PASEBA-1860 file (N, C-alpha, C; in nm, 3 decimals):
! residues 204
1> MNDKRIFA> -2.761/-2.195/1.178/-2.695/-2.117/1.020/-2.565/-2.177/1.020 ~ -2.499/-2.181/0.924/-2.367/-2.263/0.933/-2.293/-2.066/0.893 ~ -2.218/-1.999/0.991/-2.143/-1.903/0.919/-2.041/-1.925/0.893 ~ -2.026/-1.905/0.738/-1.860/-1.909/0.668/-1.760/-1.801/0.741 ~ -1.766/-1.716/0.798/-1.701/-1.606/0.808/-1.585/-1.692/0.900 ~ -1.460/-1.627/0.875/-1.343/-1.635/0.960/-1.281/-1.517/0.962 ~ -1.292/-1.496/1.147/-1.215/-1.430/1.243/-1.107/-1.409/1.268 ~ -1.032/-1.254/1.219/-0.883/-1.236/1.290/-0.859/-1.170/1.372
9> SSTARNRG> -0.812/-1.145/1.462/-0.813/-1.092/1.600/-0.717/-0.981/1.585 ~ -0.624/-0.981/1.544/-0.557/-0.853/1.464/-0.644/-0.734/1.409 ~ -0.751/-0.750/1.293/-0.812/-0.692/1.152/-0.926/-0.589/1.289 ~ -0.935/-0.616/1.389/-1.016/-0.512/1.469/-0.953/-0.443/1.549 ~ -0.852/-0.432/1.563/-0.691/-0.354/1.632/-0.670/-0.288/1.502 ~ -0.635/-0.294/1.377/-0.557/-0.246/1.277/-0.615/-0.186/1.194 ~ -0.775/-0.208/1.182/-0.840/-0.154/1.053/-0.877/-0.009/1.083 ~ -0.903/0.032/1.204/-0.900/0.187/1.221/-0.810/0.288/1.190
17> PIVDVLRE> -0.671/0.247/1.250/-0.574/0.299/1.233/-0.534/0.306/1.057 ~ -0.599/0.159/1.018/-0.570/0.171/0.800/-0.650/0.258/0.748 ~ -0.771/0.250/0.821/-0.859/0.370/0.756/-0.805/0.490/0.760 ~ -0.735/0.582/0.816/-0.723/0.680/0.871/-0.615/0.700/0.797 ~ -0.548/0.615/0.718/-0.416/0.650/0.606/-0.513/0.635/0.490 ~ -0.619/0.529/0.443/-0.634/0.531/0.341/-0.721/0.689/0.301 ~ -0.779/0.738/0.423/-0.867/0.830/0.360/-0.744/0.912/0.292 ~ -0.622/0.941/0.345/-0.529/1.054/0.300/-0.511/0.998/0.162
25> ILPAKGLV> -0.488/0.874/0.081/-0.438/0.870/0.010/-0.546/0.796/-0.132 ~ -0.660/0.735/-0.080/-0.718/0.676/-0.177/-0.811/0.804/-0.258 ~ -0.823/0.777/-0.357/-0.889/0.873/-0.507/-1.052/0.916/-0.426 ~ -1.115/1.003/-0.499/-1.218/1.045/-0.475/-1.366/0.991/-0.476 ~ -1.294/0.852/-0.622/-1.387/0.778/-0.651/-1.324/0.674/-0.732 ~ -1.354/0.572/-0.789/-1.296/0.420/-0.865/-1.329/0.279/-0.765 ~ -1.216/0.234/-0.826/-1.243/0.108/-0.800/-1.063/0.056/-0.687 ~ -1.084/-0.025/-0.591/-0.982/-0.008/-0.514/-1.011/-0.194/-0.493
33> LEIASGAG> -0.898/-0.223/-0.582/-0.835/-0.391/-0.577/-0.760/-0.396/-0.455 ~ -0.806/-0.520/-0.342/-0.788/-0.556/-0.211/-0.721/-0.655/-0.288 ~ -0.567/-0.685/-0.300/-0.484/-0.868/-0.293/-0.507/-0.919/-0.245 ~ -0.515/-1.074/-0.199/-0.525/-1.117/-0.034/-0.545/-1.130/-0.008 ~ -0.716/-1.080/0.056/-0.787/-1.013/0.133/-0.853/-1.124/0.256 ~ -0.783/-1.269/0.249/-0.790/-1.299/0.386/-0.893/-1.334/0.404 ~ -0.965/-1.340/0.544/-1.096/-1.343/0.575/-1.222/-1.301/0.507 ~ -1.194/-1.138/0.516/-1.257/-1.035/0.400/-1.309/-0.914/0.542
41> EHVAFFAA> -1.232/-0.935/0.616/-1.289/-0.863/0.758/-1.284/-0.697/0.705 ~ -1.092/-0.717/0.662/-1.096/-0.564/0.612/-1.200/-0.530/0.520 ~ -1.167/-0.554/0.405/-1.280/-0.522/0.266/-1.415/-0.468/0.348 ~ -1.508/-0.517/0.413/-1.555/-0.543/0.411/-1.586/-0.386/0.555 ~ -1.557/-0.398/0.638/-1.478/-0.258/0.738/-1.458/-0.136/0.642 ~ -1.385/-0.131/0.517/-1.317/-0.049/0.421/-1.428/0.046/0.369 ~ -1.527/-0.127/0.294/-1.634/-0.011/0.204/-1.759/-0.016/0.262 ~ -1.768/0.012/0.410/-1.823/0.072/0.522/-1.806/0.247/0.522
49> AFPHMTFC> -1.703/0.279/0.543/-1.584/0.369/0.574/-1.564/0.436/0.447 ~ -1.604/0.430/0.353/-1.569/0.440/0.153/-1.676/0.441/0.108 ~ -1.785/0.443/0.110/-1.943/0.450/0.016/-1.901/0.492/-0.071 ~ -1.821/0.596/-0.158/-1.820/0.646/-0.281/-1.712/0.571/-0.334 ~ -1.646/0.445/-0.302/-1.604/0.335/-0.353/-1.607/0.239/-0.410 ~ -1.557/0.120/-0.507/-1.602/0.012/-0.520/-1.508/-0.052/-0.500 ~ -1.477/-0.146/-0.440/-1.390/-0.265/-0.371/-1.377/-0.363/-0.406 ~ -1.285/-0.455/-0.438/-1.297/-0.547/-0.529/-1.195/-0.666/-0.467
57> PSDPSAEA> -1.251/-0.727/-0.374/-1.179/-0.807/-0.303/-1.089/-0.922/-0.385 ~ -1.005/-1.032/-0.331/-0.944/-1.138/-0.419/-0.881/-1.225/-0.329 ~ -0.857/-1.349/-0.350/-0.785/-1.424/-0.276/-0.747/-1.569/-0.353 ~ -0.683/-1.583/-0.320/-0.652/-1.762/-0.440/-0.725/-1.853/-0.358 ~ -0.753/-1.823/-0.244/-0.828/-1.964/-0.166/-0.956/-1.943/-0.143 ~ -1.006/-2.093/-0.211/-1.152/-2.070/-0.189/-1.203/-2.082/-0.089 ~ -1.161/-2.114/0.033/-1.204/-2.106/0.164/-1.237/-1.951/0.246 ~ -1.111/-1.871/0.173/-1.133/-1.736/0.242/-1.228/-1.689/0.112
65> RESIAAWI> -1.292/-1.703/0.019/-1.322/-1.630/-0.082/-1.528/-1.640/0.013 ~ -1.496/-1.774/0.004/-1.624/-1.822/0.091/-1.624/-1.706/0.265 ~ -1.566/-1.712/0.301/-1.561/-1.620/0.429/-1.582/-1.441/0.372 ~ -1.510/-1.436/0.292/-1.522/-1.273/0.242/-1.646/-1.238/0.192 ~ -1.702/-1.332/0.077/-1.865/-1.338/0.047/-1.964/-1.343/0.166 ~ -1.896/-1.390/0.288/-2.010/-1.352/0.418/-1.966/-1.274/0.505 ~ -1.846/-1.184/0.491/-1.856/-1.084/0.557/-1.887/-0.969/0.495 ~ -1.891/-0.999/0.358/-1.977/-0.862/0.280/-2.114/-0.915/0.287
73> AAAGVANV> -2.222/-0.996/0.301/-2.336/-1.027/0.359/-2.321/-0.928/0.464 ~ -2.258/-0.969/0.556/-2.314/-0.942/0.745/-2.305/-0.819/0.754 ~ -2.217/-0.755/0.620/-2.201/-0.577/0.632/-2.300/-0.547/0.582 ~ -2.381/-0.585/0.500/-2.475/-0.506/0.423/-2.433/-0.410/0.311 ~ -2.279/-0.468/0.319/-2.211/-0.293/0.230/-2.263/-0.380/0.036 ~ -2.356/-0.302/-0.017/-2.338/-0.266/-0.145/-2.201/-0.260/-0.247 ~ -2.122/-0.199/-0.264/-2.002/-0.145/-0.241/-1.884/-0.247/-0.324 ~ -1.922/-0.360/-0.317/-1.813/-0.471/-0.266/-1.849/-0.598/-0.373
81> RAPLALDV> -1.767/-0.607/-0.490/-1.767/-0.698/-0.595/-1.776/-0.799/-0.542 ~ -1.820/-0.909/-0.621/-1.772/-1.092/-0.532/-1.603/-1.046/-0.593 ~ -1.557/-1.159/-0.456/-1.405/-1.169/-0.473/-1.381/-1.265/-0.587 ~ -1.277/-1.213/-0.611/-1.202/-1.296/-0.758/-1.091/-1.403/-0.694 ~ -1.098/-1.497/-0.771/-0.974/-1.595/-0.758/-0.849/-1.560/-0.762 ~ -0.749/-1.499/-0.735/-0.658/-1.423/-0.780/-0.536/-1.447/-0.752 ~ -0.471/-1.529/-0.764/-0.307/-1.547/-0.739/-0.153/-1.508/-0.819 ~ -0.118/-1.392/-0.702/-0.086/-1.283/-0.817/0.087/-1.361/-0.877
89> QRFPWPIS> 0.110/-1.455/-0.876/0.202/-1.468/-0.930/0.134/-1.589/-1.046 ~ -0.019/-1.562/-1.065/-0.059/-1.622/-1.219/-0.099/-1.488/-1.330 ~ -0.023/-1.524/-1.380/-0.045/-1.396/-1.502/-0.144/-1.446/-1.639 ~ -0.225/-1.391/-1.717/-0.319/-1.251/-1.661/-0.376/-1.216/-1.545 ~ -0.391/-1.129/-1.454/-0.474/-1.122/-1.341/-0.611/-1.129/-1.405 ~ -0.729/-1.149/-1.315/-0.847/-1.182/-1.367/-0.914/-1.003/-1.369 ~ -0.850/-0.937/-1.361/-0.884/-0.795/-1.349/-0.785/-0.674/-1.447 ~ -0.829/-0.586/-1.515/-0.760/-0.569/-1.618/-0.694/-0.389/-1.556
97> AADAMICI> -0.773/-0.375/-1.478/-0.765/-0.239/-1.471/-0.831/-0.211/-1.307 ~ -0.741/-0.056/-1.216/-0.814/-0.058/-1.072/-0.761/0.078/-1.070 ~ -0.805/0.178/-0.943/-0.799/0.366/-0.932/-0.670/0.320/-0.812 ~ -0.703/0.183/-0.745/-0.607/0.196/-0.615/-0.618/0.058/-0.588 ~ -0.470/0.004/-0.522/-0.443/-0.119/-0.460/-0.443/-0.122/-0.321 ~ -0.476/-0.253/-0.278/-0.456/-0.266/-0.111/-0.386/-0.439/-0.114 ~ -0.260/-0.453/-0.015/-0.223/-0.611/0.044/-0.184/-0.545/0.157 ~ -0.269/-0.615/0.276/-0.216/-0.621/0.411/-0.179/-0.763/0.446
105> NMIHISPW> -0.074/-0.750/0.472/0.016/-0.884/0.569/0.032/-1.008/0.468 ~ 0.033/-0.958/0.313/0.061/-1.052/0.282/0.222/-1.050/0.222 ~ 0.309/-1.017/0.190/0.447/-1.020/0.164/0.548/-1.067/0.256 ~ 0.480/-1.141/0.393/0.584/-1.180/0.485/0.529/-1.340/0.489 ~ 0.420/-1.342/0.456/0.382/-1.456/0.452/0.312/-1.530/0.354 ~ 0.493/-1.524/0.250/0.424/-1.599/0.088/0.605/-1.589/0.057 ~ 0.634/-1.646/-0.051/0.775/-1.623/-0.101/0.754/-1.496/-0.204 ~ 0.951/-1.436/-0.154/0.967/-1.286/-0.234/0.887/-1.320/-0.378
113> RATESLFE> 0.895/-1.428/-0.439/0.827/-1.414/-0.608/0.722/-1.317/-0.586 ~ 0.637/-1.368/-0.494/0.517/-1.312/-0.500/0.509/-1.167/-0.470 ~ 0.589/-1.116/-0.405/0.613/-0.969/-0.374/0.662/-0.953/-0.502 ~ 0.745/-1.024/-0.541/0.752/-0.960/-0.716/0.639/-0.966/-0.842 ~ 0.574/-1.059/-0.788/0.467/-1.031/-0.928/0.344/-0.933/-0.876 ~ 0.357/-0.921/-0.738/0.235/-0.857/-0.686/0.274/-0.659/-0.786 ~ 0.401/-0.662/-0.742/0.447/-0.542/-0.805/0.455/-0.501/-1.012 ~ 0.426/-0.643/-1.032/0.444/-0.636/-1.186/0.293/-0.602/-1.218
121> GARGTLPA> 0.213/-0.708/-1.149/0.064/-0.665/-1.189/0.024/-0.523/-1.179 ~ 0.033/-0.494/-1.001/0.008/-0.351/-1.035/0.038/-0.284/-1.153 ~ 0.164/-0.301/-1.155/0.237/-0.198/-1.286/0.122/-0.173/-1.392 ~ 0.053/-0.325/-1.453/0.004/-0.349/-1.535/-0.140/-0.284/-1.497 ~ -0.168/-0.298/-1.380/-0.325/-0.259/-1.342/-0.386/-0.136/-1.297 ~ -0.253/-0.076/-1.238/-0.292/0.063/-1.175/-0.290/0.160/-1.281 ~ -0.327/0.256/-1.296/-0.332/0.407/-1.378/-0.161/0.508/-1.305 ~ -0.094/0.610/-1.350/-0.019/0.676/-1.344/-0.078/0.729/-1.203
129> SAPLYLYG> 0.032/0.770/-1.112/0.031/0.814/-0.974/-0.094/0.708/-0.861 ~ -0.150/0.633/-0.954/-0.213/0.551/-0.833/-0.153/0.535/-0.713 ~ -0.240/0.479/-0.655/-0.150/0.451/-0.488/-0.158/0.253/-0.506 ~ -0.031/0.204/-0.452/-0.053/0.066/-0.385/0.015/0.070/-0.267 ~ -0.116/0.062/-0.155/-0.095/0.042/-0.026/-0.039/-0.100/0.037 ~ 0.036/-0.112/0.070/0.094/-0.200/0.160/0.118/-0.188/0.315 ~ 0.029/-0.278/0.411/0.077/-0.279/0.563/0.142/-0.454/0.616 ~ 0.208/-0.383/0.711/0.247/-0.512/0.766/0.399/-0.464/0.855
137> PYRRGDAH> 0.444/-0.575/0.882/0.608/-0.550/0.998/0.686/-0.553/0.852 ~ 0.769/-0.448/0.894/0.913/-0.453/0.773/1.016/-0.437/0.905 ~ 1.127/-0.515/0.842/1.275/-0.508/0.891/1.365/-0.342/0.806 ~ 1.418/-0.245/0.916/1.449/-0.131/0.828/1.640/-0.126/0.875 ~ 1.680/-0.078/0.756/1.848/-0.034/0.813/1.923/-0.215/0.856 ~ 1.871/-0.297/0.776/1.949/-0.433/0.785/1.870/-0.499/0.978 ~ 1.792/-0.460/1.014/1.749/-0.447/1.176/1.578/-0.498/1.160 ~ 1.518/-0.555/1.281/1.427/-0.543/1.330/1.370/-0.456/1.405
145> TAPSNAEF> 1.273/-0.361/1.381/1.247/-0.239/1.465/1.173/-0.286/1.571 ~ 1.134/-0.389/1.649/1.113/-0.477/1.803/1.150/-0.589/1.794 ~ 1.155/-0.636/1.950/1.172/-0.800/1.944/1.101/-0.885/1.929 ~ 0.921/-0.819/1.939/0.865/-0.900/1.906/0.838/-0.923/1.739 ~ 0.885/-0.794/1.659/0.922/-0.849/1.507/1.015/-0.954/1.478 ~ 1.145/-0.948/1.579/1.249/-1.047/1.570/1.196/-1.168/1.583 ~ 1.089/-1.198/1.688/1.005/-1.340/1.714/0.922/-1.375/1.621 ~ 0.850/-1.280/1.556/0.740/-1.341/1.450/0.819/-1.364/1.298
153> DASLRARN> 0.943/-1.283/1.253/0.995/-1.344/1.160/1.041/-1.478/1.199 ~ 1.130/-1.518/1.299/1.152/-1.680/1.336/1.063/-1.762/1.351 ~ 0.961/-1.727/1.364/0.805/-1.811/1.390/0.777/-1.821/1.234 ~ 0.798/-1.692/1.157/0.781/-1.733/1.003/0.875/-1.838/0.956 ~ 1.008/-1.818/0.942/1.113/-1.848/0.888/1.069/-2.017/0.924 ~ 1.029/-2.037/1.042/1.023/-2.175/1.129/0.908/-2.253/1.049 ~ 0.765/-2.194/0.969/0.710/-2.258/0.921/0.732/-2.296/0.749 ~ 0.826/-2.174/0.714/0.816/-2.212/0.561/0.952/-2.086/0.501
161> ADWGVRDL> 1.072/-2.164/0.507/1.174/-2.087/0.481/1.192/-1.974/0.398 ~ 1.073/-1.978/0.311/1.063/-1.866/0.193/0.943/-1.747/0.294 ~ 0.943/-1.763/0.377/0.848/-1.612/0.464/0.920/-1.577/0.492 ~ 0.906/-1.448/0.552/0.978/-1.348/0.662/0.944/-1.221/0.619 ~ 0.973/-1.154/0.755/0.918/-1.023/0.760/1.057/-0.941/0.661 ~ 1.003/-0.884/0.552/1.064/-0.811/0.436/1.175/-0.679/0.484 ~ 1.299/-0.669/0.422/1.360/-0.530/0.414/1.323/-0.450/0.354 ~ 1.231/-0.313/0.449/1.174/-0.246/0.343/1.220/-0.131/0.224
169> EKVAELGR> 1.412/-0.168/0.280/1.457/-0.072/0.154/1.491/-0.178/0.026 ~ 1.449/-0.323/0.035/1.460/-0.379/-0.044/1.337/-0.362/-0.105 ~ 1.231/-0.420/-0.061/1.091/-0.348/-0.103/1.079/-0.211/-0.227 ~ 1.170/-0.124/-0.096/1.154/0.023/-0.219/1.206/-0.037/-0.358 ~ 1.355/-0.090/-0.308/1.410/-0.145/-0.479/1.315/-0.147/-0.537 ~ 1.295/-0.292/-0.520/1.222/-0.351/-0.630/1.075/-0.299/-0.675 ~ 1.056/-0.146/-0.615/0.906/-0.103/-0.633/0.981/-0.002/-0.775 ~ 1.125/0.045/-0.740/1.153/0.117/-0.818/1.180/0.087/-1.003
177> RKGFGDPQ> 1.227/-0.076/-0.923/1.236/-0.122/-1.082/1.116/-0.195/-1.129 ~ 1.002/-0.166/-1.091/0.881/-0.240/-1.149/0.812/-0.107/-1.174 ~ 0.874/0.018/-1.127/0.816/0.132/-1.213/0.707/0.186/-1.098 ~ 0.786/0.202/-0.986/0.701/0.299/-0.886/0.779/0.388/-0.813 ~ 0.756/0.522/-0.749/0.841/0.611/-0.702/0.850/0.544/-0.578 ~ 1.008/0.636/-0.474/0.996/0.561/-0.354/0.830/0.621/-0.262 ~ 0.854/0.470/-0.154/0.777/0.510/-0.075/0.758/0.611/0.028 ~ 0.614/0.611/-0.009/0.564/0.742/0.124/0.554/0.580/0.294
185> VVEMPANN> 0.633/0.625/0.386/0.623/0.543/0.487/0.533/0.616/0.614 ~ 0.466/0.524/0.677/0.368/0.544/0.788/0.405/0.523/0.909 ~ 0.450/0.495/1.023/0.432/0.437/1.164/0.270/0.406/1.213 ~ 0.290/0.289/1.230/0.175/0.250/1.276/0.159/0.177/1.431 ~ 0.044/0.143/1.456/0.081/0.047/1.608/0.131/-0.103/1.582 ~ 0.176/-0.146/1.683/0.208/-0.306/1.712/0.315/-0.275/1.627 ~ 0.392/-0.159/1.602/0.541/-0.180/1.544/0.555/-0.221/1.315 ~ 0.353/-0.197/1.305/0.355/-0.217/1.164/0.425/-0.092/1.078
193> LSVIFRRS> 0.373/-0.093/0.965/0.400/-0.018/0.883/0.344/0.029/0.786 ~ 0.293/0.108/0.687/0.221/0.130/0.647/0.310/0.224/0.480 ~ 0.313/0.146/0.385/0.418/0.170/0.263/0.334/0.225/0.188 ~ 0.329/0.313/0.090/0.222/0.333/-0.024/0.325/0.413/-0.123 ~ 0.328/0.312/-0.214/0.410/0.314/-0.397/0.254/0.400/-0.449 ~ 0.319/0.487/-0.521/0.256/0.541/-0.657/0.304/0.488/-0.799 ~ 0.234/0.466/-0.870/0.328/0.426/-0.970/0.388/0.513/-1.080 ~ 0.505/0.538/-1.178/0.577/0.617/-1.220/0.439/0.629/-1.352
201> AEAA> 0.476/0.782/-1.386/0.377/0.775/-1.522/0.451/0.766/-1.639 ~ 0.589/0.684/-1.623/0.637/0.635/-1.717/0.646/0.510/-1.736 ~ 0.618/0.438/-1.606/0.593/0.295/-1.638/0.508/0.234/-1.720 ~ 0.523/0.146/-1.778/0.439/0.093/-1.903/0.374/-0.045/-1.871
END
């Protein structure tokens, strides 16, 4: 059997704590769009944890989308759509509306313009007060929150000068400019953060 699933060791560690946060912020029903789904382990786990929701994974990588489809099949979950070929920087997005949006470990492994596009696309896709959930490491107060995050940041920038752990305050300011309120921040294991934005009612 040709198993096309890609495995990420960090997923098994963080998916439970992430679900705990999602239980507090996801709507009672509706469509959840996941941006940069990567291997697909997260969305398969989330779909099993939230059977009342429908999930739509996405990724610009064809290899990742094959892995996502394989994870969905292996999990046997019926509330997940086929993965979309979605690059946040290419508009229009291939989906016009969602009730919530999840983006895990993307903004530090992509150029800053991808984060700008993420908020721009979310503003046009989410209804008022809907959550945009971000997860990953952040700098706070112009400093890293742990030595391990500083080392991770250095390794990212060595691989690609446009990558790097982002300043939470700069992400929050970008969110405000794109029509989102101040974020709710939840401390997570391994020096990561859950950062939840909600689209303002007046955002067009």
